[in-house]
C-alpha positions, 0 to 999 in steps of 0.5 A: 957664330957665337951666341949667349943663348938661355933655354927655358921650358915653355908650356907648349907640349907640356904634360902637367899632372892633372889637377882638380878644377872646381868650376862650381863657384857658388856665390852667396846668393845662389847658396842663399836660395838653396838653403831657404828654398831647402828649409821653405820646404820642410817648413811647409811639410811641418805645417802640415803635419802639425796643423792640429797643435799649431793652429791653436796658437796662430798669434805664435806662428813667427816663432815656428817660422823664425826657428826655421829661418835659424836653421836655414841661415845655420845651413847657409853656414855650413855650405860656404865653409864646404865651398871654402875647402874644395881643395879637400878630399871627398871623405874629408869633405863628408867628415866636415859636413857631418860634423858641421851639421852635428854643431848647427843642429845643437845650436838649432835645437837649443833656439827652437826649444825656447821659441816653441815653449810658449806654444806648449801645454806643458812646462819642461824644466831639468832633465825633461828639457834636456831630452826634449832638445835632444828629441829636436836634435834627432828629428832635425839632424837629418835636415842638416845633413841632407842640406849638407849632402846635396850641397856636396853632390851640387858642388862636385865637377870633373877636373879639367883635361890639360890644354890640347897642343900638338903632343897631345893630340896623338894620344887624344884617341886613346884617353877618350877611349879609356875614359869613355869606357870607364865613365859609365861604370865607374862609381860606388862598387860593392865594397865601398856601397854596403860600407856605407849602408852599414855605417849610415844604418847603424848609426840611424838605428842608434839614433833610433833606439836612443830617441825610442827610450827617451820617449819612454818606451820599453827596451824590448822594443829594440828589436822592432827597431832593428827590423824596421832599420834592416827593411830600410837598408834592403829597400835602399839597397833595392833603390841602388841597384834598380835606379841610382846605379843604371842612371850613373850616365844621367845629368846631375840635375836629372839624377838628383831629382830621381834620388828626391823622387827615390827618397819619398818612395822609401819614406812611404815604404819605411813609415809603412814597415813602422806601421806594420811592426808595432801595430800589424805583425807584431801589435803592441798597446793600441795608442790613446787618441782623444782619450780612447784606444784608437784602431790600429788599422789602416785609419789609424796609418792614414792619421799618423802617416803625415807626421811620420813622413815628415820625421823621416823624410829627411832621413832619406833625403840625408841617405840620397844625397850622401849616396849621390856625393860618394858616388860622384866622388869615387867617379871623379877619383876614378877618372883622375886615375884613368887620365893621370894613366893615359899622360904617363902612356903620353909621355913614355911615348914622347921620351921614346921618340926623342931618344930615337932622335938621339941614337941615329945622330950619334951612331951617324957621327961615330960611324962617320969617324970610324969610316975616316979611321979606315980611310987612313989606315988606322985598323987597330984604332978603328977596331978599338972604336968599334969595340967601345961603340958596341959596349956603348950600344949595348948600354943604350939597349939595355935601358928604356927612354924613360929609365933613371940610373945613378949619375955614376952609371951614366958618366961610365957610359959617357967615358965610352963615348968620349974614348971613342972621340979621344981615338978620333982626336988623340992630341986635342980632346981633354977630359976632366970628370970631377964627381962629388961623392954626395951625388954619385948615387942621385938619378938622372935620364939615361944618355942625358949628356950625351948630346952634351958631350957630342956638341962639345966634340963637334963645335969645339974639339974638331973646329980647331987643331989646339988642345980643348978641355971638356969638363963635367961636374957634378955637385949638389947645388942646395939641399935637394937640388943637383947641379951638372955642369958641361963645359969646353974651352972653345975652338979658340980666338981664331974661330969665333963663330962656332959654339956648341950650343947649336943642334938638336942636342939642347933642344931634345935635353930641354923637352925630356927634362921637360916631360919628366921634372917640369918646373923641377928642373932648369937648363941654361946654355951659354958661352964662357969668358974664356970663349967656350960653352957651357951647359947647367943642368938642375935637377932635383935630388932623387936617389935609390935604395938598395932594395931599388926603390927610389926615394927623394934624398932632400926635399926640394923647394 
């Protein structure tokens, strides 16, 4: 029976390329709580470290609190902006976080300097005021960058795996085996870790040197700063190998808590190295406290430790946040690549299964035709058909099921098939092939046309004694698109019930196009006005370079 058939692609059994799905959707309340909690912690530490000068101006304490409220509001703005660019790559979001933190700390430093100016015993004007703003920027930049780093860490999420279907279930075990083994070891490798270390601590050295010179220290003390930053670089490397790297299988919040604990220990070790470099191993002049030289021993260290801890703790919070964000980004990238490779393996297996369905079907029909010729004692024609069959089978063995080849080569192979069928139906089969030279080099899946031509012969040519024209027409339909039409004139008015749109062929073509191109390809099939049947394929236009590498001839869509 002749049917009006339109074949479209369904979602079942499809293998779409994995796209990241971030399920961590931060609401306003969550970001506000995170930011004010973050800044509230540092405000308490700052009050403890600076209680002596602040206690003398308690009526003005609101100025100190308002400055940190402004910092929290700026951090909320940074987090909100970072949440809007989840589709960016991890390095891109990190660079944006650093740039936004720099802009935010500039605004914060200017407002904070204005707010706390009445609390200072001296008045700063001109260059001194500018230096004071730079000092505030240096001390608080790490708070902003630490907040942004932890927000990026918490905003990380794994991509969603494709929906499990009957086809993908076959490869679930392989994918699990691949991802399960690598997940425990993916993350920052040695090259990425030491690059991060070098950039971070070189930046820290530059900031520390500039801050020391602005505070009036001698440039000869730069080597002490270099020694302290080298110690910090070594301590963070030890933390990486001893604590953070072995804990990659921990949950996100356990690992964040571990990183915070490591930041506390690192800060204590860092301020100890500062004290040792300046006052123990290579002592400088003793500091003046209350008008008299102070003891440079442990009592002095305990006196300045809270203030130094407050100043340097944000540095290691920032280091920990950036470390965990980069590590999570690297793990995510590795898992995406492994998931993509496993899906490619599944697609290749599916294509092979589809081809194994096609080849026996065609072989059965051809051998049946040869058998008919031998029964009719048409031995010469049977011999010629066997020769053409061997050439056609040799072609099918030379190409892989997931290969693509130029359309001209595909049509050459199909001419072999049509010559075989022309031997069976010398008076009925008429073949017309119209190949536009502009699409002769366009790549198509191997043997994609053979089921269409086989159906045309089976349901149109063999069902009538009248001549039937089978035509193939290939033209560019629009920029970046290839249109292939396979049609026949049908079995005639005396056989209205026969259609070339049935059988396994069209279903296999639909599945192959779905696997290879997804929604970039389409197929329409249905009867024609003259009683025949037509199938129209539209594919993205791809060509092959002389070097053998494929490329898009034109951009589609």
